[in-house]
C-alpha positions, 0 to 999 in steps of 0.5 A, spaced: 840 094 284 842 098 290 838 097 296 838 102 303 838 101 310 832 104 315 830 102 322 823 103 325 826 110 328 828 113 321 824 119 318 823 122 312 828 128 313 833 124 315 832 120 309 831 126 303 839 127 308 841 120 304 838 120 297 837 128 296 830 131 295 830 131 287 830 123 289 826 121 295 819 121 291 821 117 286 824 112 293 818 113 295 814 110 289 818 104 288 817 101 295 809 103 295 810 108 302 807 114 303 811 121 305 810 122 311 814 123 316 816 117 320 819 114 315 820 107 318 815 107 322 810 106 315 815 101 312 814 097 318 807 098 317 807 095 310 810 089 313 804 087 318 799 090 312 802 086 307 807 080 310 804 078 316 799 072 315 802 071 307 804 063 306 810 061 306 815 062 301 817 055 298 824 053 294 821 053 288 820 061 289 826 062 293 830 059 286 826 065 281 827 070 287 835 069 288 835 069 278 833 076 280 839 078 285 845 074 281 849 081 278 850 083 287 853 078 290 852 081 296 844 082 296 844 075 294 849 072 300 842 076 304 837 074 301 840 066 302 840 067 309 834 069 310 829 067 316 822 064 313 819 072 316 825 075 312 823 070 304 816 073 307 818 080 307 823 079 300 817 075 297 812 081 298 816 087 298 821 086 292 825 088 298 830 084 304 827 087 311 828 093 313 831 096 307 828 099 301 830 099 294 833 104 290 832 106 283 835 103 278 837 110 275 839 113 281 846 111 284 848 112 291 855 113 294 858 106 298 857 106 305 855 100 310 847 102 310 847 101 302 848 093 299 849 092 292 857 091 290 854 090 282 859 084 284 856 078 280 856 072 284 861 066 284 860 060 280 861 054 285 856 059 291 851 060 286 851 053 285 852 050 292 846 055 294 841 052 288 843 045 289 840 046 297 834 050 295 832 043 290 835 038 295 829 041 299 833 045 306 829 049 308 836 053 312 842 055 307 849 052 310 852 060 311 859 056 311 857 055 302 859 062 303 867 062 306 872 064 300 872 058 297 878 053 297 878 045 295 884 044 300 880 047 305 876 040 306 870 044 306 862 041 304 863 043 296 859 039 292 863 037 286 859 043 281 860 039 275 855 035 278 850 040 279 852 046 274 845 048 270 848 051 264 840 054 262 841 058 269 847 062 265 843 065 260 841 072 261 832 070 263 829 076 265 827 071 271 822 076 275 822 082 270 814 079 267 810 076 272 802 075 271 798 076 276 791 073 278 785 075 282 782 070 282 786 066 286 791 072 288 798 068 286 803 070 280 807 066 275 813 069 272 815 068 265 822 066 263 822 070 256 820 076 254 814 077 249 816 076 242 812 080 239 806 084 242 800 087 238 796 094 242 790 095 239 784 100 240 779 101 237 773 106 235 765 105 235 762 110 231 755 109 227 753 114 220 746 118 222 741 116 215 736 119 212 740 126 212 738 130 205 743 134 201 749 131 204 756 129 200 758 124 205 753 121 212 755 124 219 760 119 223 756 120 230 760 116 236 758 111 240 764 108 244 771 107 244 775 100 246 776 096 249 782 096 248 786 089 247 794 086 247 796 080 243 802 077 247 807 071 244 811 068 248 817 063 245 819 058 250 823 052 252 822 047 258 829 046 260 828 054 261 826 054 269 830 048 272 835 046 266 830 039 266 825 039 262 822 033 267 820 039 272 813 040 269 815 048 271 812 050 263 805 046 264 804 050 271 805 056 267 800 054 261 795 051 266 795 057 269 793 062 263 788 056 261 785 057 268 785 064 268 780 063 262 774 059 267 770 061 272 770 059 279 763 057 282 761 058 288 754 056 290 749 061 286 755 067 285 760 066 278 767 069 280 772 071 274 778 073 274 782 079 272 789 079 270 795 084 270 801 083 266 807 086 270 813 088 264 819 089 269 815 090 275 811 096 271 802 094 270 803 093 262 795 092 262 789 089 266 783 085 264 780 080 262 784 074 258 780 072 252 784 067 249 789 062 252 793 058 245 799 054 245 803 051 239 809 045 240 814 043 236 819 038 237 825 036 239 821 031 243 825 031 252 825 024 255 817 024 256 816 024 250 813 030 249 815 037 245 821 041 248 818 048 245 812 052 246 810 058 243 805 061 248 800 066 245 795 071 251 791 075 248 787 080 254 782 085 254 783 092 258 778 093 264 780 100 265 781 102 272 779 109 270 775 112 266 779 114 258 778 120 254 782 123 250 786 127 254 788 122 260 790 118 254 794 122 250 798 123 258 800 114 258 805 113 259 809 109 252 808 103 257 801 102 260 
């Protein structure tokens, strides 16, 4: 991952001179920016529109975000040392304050304005940062990122006591996200779907009482809706290494809650969900089925550690669908 520094006075022409005219459109789309002459002002206007008023980022969410940044130690360090306002920017936009995300398909030459050194975070540094966040510390001590040496007498915690082996598996944190419109909230899943079924139906009626026809005439009636079914195999230790944290159960309750409406007086409000895979919306619609299967072994709370979560989402299309625009859709969605 790379991020490019940009100030409020930056212009579109200046950005093009840095990244090239062939790359600028992809960068603007990834960062949800309009193509305007004063691109820096547009970025900071986005902060005002989307970030101001957003809720504080709690430590558990910080841990989830940092787990997606472990491949670049400079980005990880910059994120860990953010202020509360900076964390809100990162949580809402996916970028550090005053920076643009660069698509993985684009590689910019190293410079002082670019973050993303492709050097993994040192294990001892990662352990200490996570321990601080799990201990409810609101701020990370910058001395954590000094060169580590046991002879320096730094306040470094024994990593054996806080090492979480789950974090060193290649879990796709931040890549699979389920969003709910009813609560304007989202939750990450720690695994890709084991199985994915995408189905579309077309409905026809036969025209009756047609004489001298070898076969009945098929009269088009309707199409769809598109239906997706997903199966996620998960272990309750995947979130923090401690299955007593209840995070797996929170995810299941979040999915189940989207099967129910919210009653406000005489109005009945239902939820529309969107499932994102690697930042791209795979399907938007309503959840019609949540099926959870549990199996052993048992954990310390005498409940099963492994579960299989099955979701069925029926699409609510954002645009009228036809032969032409369905053919023009990409491989994903």
